[in-house]
C-alpha positions in Angstrom: -0.2 0.0 0.1 1.4 3.7 -0.7 2.0 5.9 1.8 1.4 9.0 -0.4 -0.8 11.7 1.3 -4.1 12.7 -0.5 -5.1 16.0 0.1 -9.0 17.0 0.8 -10.6 17.6 -2.2 -13.9 19.6 -2.9 -15.1 17.7 -6.0 -18.3 18.2 -6.8 -21.2 15.4 -6.3 -24.8 15.3 -7.8 -26.9 15.9 -5.2 -31.0 14.0 -5.8 -33.1 15.0 -2.6 -30.4 14.0 -0.1 -28.5 11.6 -2.1 -24.8 12.7 -3.1 -23.1 10.6 -6.0 -20.7 10.9 -9.0 -21.6 7.2 -10.4 -23.3 7.1 -13.9 -25.2 4.2 -12.4 -26.7 6.6 -9.8 -27.6 9.3 -12.5 -29.5 6.3 -14.2 -31.3 5.4 -11.0 -32.3 9.5 -10.4 -33.4 9.7 -14.1 -36.3 6.7 -13.7 -37.3 8.1 -10.5 -38.2 11.4 -12.0 -40.1 9.6 -14.9 -41.8 7.5 -12.5 -42.6 10.5 -10.3 -45.1 11.8 -13.0 -47.1 8.9 -13.2 -49.3 7.4 -9.8 -48.7 3.4 -11.0 -46.6 1.6 -7.9 -43.3 1.8 -7.6 -40.8 -1.3 -6.1 -37.4 -0.2 -5.0 -34.9 -3.0 -4.5 -31.5 -2.6 -2.9 -29.9 -3.8 0.3 -29.7 -1.9 3.6 -28.1 1.7 3.4 -28.5 2.2 -0.6 -31.0 4.8 -0.1 -34.4 3.5 -0.8 -36.3 5.5 1.4 -34.5 8.8 -0.3 -35.9 8.0 -3.6 -39.2 7.2 -2.4 -39.2 10.4 -0.8 -37.7 12.1 -4.0 -40.7 10.3 -6.0 -43.1 12.1 -3.6 -41.7 15.5 -3.8 -41.4 15.2 -7.8 -44.9 14.1 -8.2 -48.3 16.0 -7.9 -49.0 14.4 -4.8 -46.2 16.4 -3.2 -48.4 19.1 -1.4 -50.1 16.1 0.5 -48.4 13.8 3.2 -45.6 11.0 3.1 -45.8 8.3 5.3 -43.3 5.8 5.6 -43.5 2.3 7.6 -41.2 -0.6 8.1 -43.3 -3.9 7.5 -40.2 -6.0 9.5 -41.0 -4.5 12.8 -44.6 -4.9 13.3 -47.0 -7.9 13.3 -50.8 -8.8 13.7 -53.3 -6.2 15.0 -49.8 -3.4 15.5 -49.2 -3.7 11.8 -53.5 -3.3 10.9 -53.5 -0.5 13.5 -50.4 1.5 11.9 -51.8 1.2 8.3 -55.4 1.0 8.7 -55.8 3.0 12.3 -58.4 1.7 14.5 -61.6 3.0 16.8 -61.8 3.2 20.5 -61.8 0.4 22.4 -60.8 -2.4 19.3 -58.0 -3.8 21.8 -56.3 -3.3 25.0 -55.0 0.0 25.0 -57.0 1.6 22.2 -58.2 4.8 24.2 -59.5 6.6 21.2 -59.5 6.6 17.4 -56.6 7.0 15.6 -55.7 7.2 11.9 -53.1 5.0 10.3 -50.7 5.9 7.6 -53.0 5.2 4.5 -55.6 7.7 6.0 -52.7 10.1 7.1 -51.5 9.9 3.6 -54.9 10.7 1.8 -54.2 12.4 -1.8 -50.2 11.8 -0.8 -47.8 8.8 -0.7 -47.2 5.7 1.2 -43.9 4.3 1.5 -43.9 0.4 3.2 -40.1 -0.7 3.7 -39.3 -4.3 3.7 -42.7 -5.2 2.2 -41.3 -8.8 1.5 -41.6 -9.3 5.4 -45.4 -8.5 5.6 -47.1 -11.4 7.3 -48.9 -13.8 4.5 -52.1 -13.8 6.1 -52.0 -10.1 6.0 -51.1 -9.6 2.4 -54.8 -10.3 1.2 -55.8 -7.1 3.0 -53.2 -4.9 1.5 -54.1 -6.2 -2.0 -57.8 -5.2 -1.5 -56.7 -1.7 -0.4 -54.8 -1.3 -3.8 -57.2 -2.7 -5.8 -60.4 -0.5 -3.9 -58.7 2.3 -2.3 -60.5 1.6 0.6 -60.1 -0.2 3.9 -61.7 -0.9 7.5 -60.1 0.4 10.5 -59.4 -2.2 12.9 -62.4 -2.6 15.6 -64.4 -0.5 12.6 -67.3 -1.3 10.4 -67.2 1.1 7.9 -65.1 1.8 5.2 -62.7 4.4 4.8 -62.2 5.6 1.0 -58.7 7.0 0.5 -56.4 8.1 -2.4 -52.8 7.2 -2.0 -49.8 6.2 -4.2 -47.9 3.5 -3.0 -44.1 3.2 -3.0 -42.6 -0.2 -1.3 -39.4 -1.4 -0.9 -37.2 -4.5 -0.2 -34.2 -5.9 -0.4 -35.3 -9.6 -1.2 -36.4 -10.4 -4.8 -40.1 -10.7 -4.6 -40.1 -13.6 -7.3 -38.1 -15.6 -5.3 -40.3 -15.2 -2.2 -43.1 -16.0 -4.2 -41.6 -18.7 -5.3 -41.4 -20.1 -1.9 -44.6 -19.7 -1.2 -44.1 -16.4 1.4 -45.7 -13.8 -0.7 -48.9 -13.7 -3.0 -48.0 -13.6 -6.6 -50.9 -11.1 -7.5 -49.8 -8.9 -4.6 -46.7 -8.8 -6.3 -47.8 -7.9 -9.6 -49.7 -5.1 -8.1 -46.4 -3.7 -6.3 -44.1 -4.3 -8.9 -45.7 -2.2 -12.0 -42.5 0.1 -11.8 -39.4 -1.7 -10.4 -36.1 0.4 -9.7 -33.0 -1.1 -8.4 -30.5 0.9 -6.5 -27.1 -0.4 -6.7 -24.7 -1.3 -4.0 -21.8 1.2 -3.0 -19.7 -1.2 -4.6 -21.1 -1.3 -7.7 -21.2 3.1 -7.8 -18.3 3.9 -9.9 -16.3 6.4 -8.4 -18.5 6.7 -5.2 -16.3 5.2 -2.5 -13.7 7.9 -2.9 -16.1 10.8 -3.6 -18.2 9.8 -0.8 -15.4 9.5 1.6 -14.4 13.2 0.6 -17.9 14.3 0.9 -18.5 12.8 4.4 -15.1 14.2 5.8 -16.2 17.8 4.4 -19.4 17.4 6.0 -17.8 16.4 9.5 -15.4 19.3 9.1 -18.4 21.7 9.3 -19.1 20.7 12.8 -15.9 22.4 13.7 -14.7 19.6 16.2 -12.1 18.6 14.1 -10.7 19.4 10.6 -9.4 16.7 8.2 -7.4 18.3 5.4 -5.7 14.7 4.2 -5.5 11.2 4.3 -3.1 8.6 3.4 -3.5 6.5 0.0 -3.7 3.5 2.1 -6.7 4.7 4.0 -8.3 5.0 0.4 -7.1 1.8 -0.7 -8.6 -0.2 2.5 -11.8 1.9 1.9 -12.1 0.6 -1.6 -11.3 -3.0 -0.5 -14.2 -3.3 1.8 -17.1 -5.0 0.8 -19.6 -2.7 2.6 -22.6 -4.4 3.3 -24.1 -1.4 5.0 -23.2 0.6 1.8 -23.5 4.5 2.2 -24.6 4.5 5.7 -21.9 2.0 6.7 -19.5 4.4 4.9 -20.7 7.6 6.7 -20.6 5.7 10.0 -16.8 4.8 9.4 -15.9 8.4 8.8 -17.7 9.6 11.7 -16.0 7.0 13.9 -13.0 8.2 12.7 -13.7 12.0 13.4 -14.9 11.1 16.7 -11.8 9.0 17.9 -9.0 10.8 16.0 -7.5 13.9 16.3 -5.3 16.2 13.8 -5.7 17.2 10.2 -4.9 13.6 8.7 -7.0 10.8 8.9 -4.9 7.8 9.4 -5.5 4.0 8.9 -5.5 3.9 13.0 -8.9 5.9 13.3 -10.7 3.4 11.2 -12.7 0.6 12.5 -11.0 -2.4 13.2 -12.7 -4.8 10.4 -11.4 -2.4 7.8 -8.0 -3.0 9.0 -8.6 -6.8 8.9 -9.2 -7.1 12.7 -12.1 -8.4 14.6 -13.7 -5.9 17.1 -12.1 -5.9 20.6 -15.0 -7.5 22.4 -15.1 -10.2 19.7 -11.7 -11.0 19.8 -12.0 -11.2 23.7 -15.1 -13.4 24.1 -16.5 -14.6 20.6 -16.7 -18.4 20.8 -14.2 -20.2 17.7 -15.3 -19.7 14.1 -17.4 -16.5 15.1 -16.3 -14.7 12.1 -17.7 -17.3 9.7 -21.0 -18.7 11.6 -23.7 -15.8 11.4 -26.0 -17.9 13.6 -23.7 -18.2 16.5 -22.9 -14.7 15.8 -26.5 -13.8 16.5 -26.6 -16.3 19.4 -23.5 -14.8 21.2 -24.7 -11.2 20.8 -28.3 -12.4 22.4 -26.5 -14.0 25.1 -24.0 -10.9 25.8 -27.0 -8.6 26.2 -29.5 -10.7 28.1 -31.6 -11.1 24.8 -31.8 -7.2 24.2 -32.5 -6.7 20.6 -31.1 -3.1 20.0 -28.0 -3.8 22.3 -27.4 -7.0 20.2 -27.7 -5.4 17.0 -25.3 -2.9 18.1 -22.9 -5.0 19.2 -23.1 -6.9 15.7 -22.9 -3.4 14.1 -26.2 -4.4 12.2 -29.7 -2.4 12.1 -32.3 -4.0 14.6 -34.3 -4.3 11.5 -31.5 -6.5 10.0 -31.2 -8.6 13.3 -34.8 -9.2 13.4 -34.9 -10.6 9.9 -31.9 -12.6 10.5 -33.5 -14.1 13.8 -36.3 -15.0 11.8 -34.0 -16.8 9.1 -32.4 -18.8 11.8 -35.7 -19.4 13.7 -34.1 -18.0 16.8 -37.4 -16.3 17.9 
């Protein structure tokens, strides 16, 4: 690796409703999102965690004729049963324990606007028929209610999984997939975005410089090479966190390799070196079991220990039957 010192750059990035890039792959996505915004057809966003799915969903809303109405988002992976139905369709007073008053759900709140359903592939199978009826009739009955509520909403949904494969596995309705997947848009992973690892590294350095706690003016070529070799499972969100970590724990005008998170230097985090079981780095199921044991089952703390989102932890626990 080279020890050449790279000076901070002011390279201009394209900004699209909160997303920054120099990659032609993203420019193509932005053009597709602009075209999709003109129509009311349902949009399905496919992309990994941290690729910017909600940013694109909000951009589609802001560029549409519905921009003066509300945008409402819901993560389908974090809710089940009556709570999911209540969040989407609202409920009437007395519908269940704790329902002390009527409450509108996201579909009613977003009337004439846009509803964004993230991780839509995680919807319980028995709930999917209810969502299909809403899409077909633009009406629903609140939990505990009797009269249907008519709404006019545009639906944008997102998933990190192939809906066709989920349909083939019997976990998702084919008719619902076709209603959701009218306009599919694919968000590239960070490693597939030409030039963005370097450009976004400097973008985040400039961003954190503006906070005035520390000013970074340069970094060794070695740092950039380590960043470019990483596979970035958390995509842009993970890159931002890595740079912020370096700003918080480091000092001086040069961002050094010592200030990067251990995994970028090829080392496990300290707590894993000390306490993780044999094979910890290669067995995902054992990683999760270990983290849950370390935190007495606290999913939020376990997710932090594994450096993943709580939603990802929930999904992996479901995948490995660890509920």
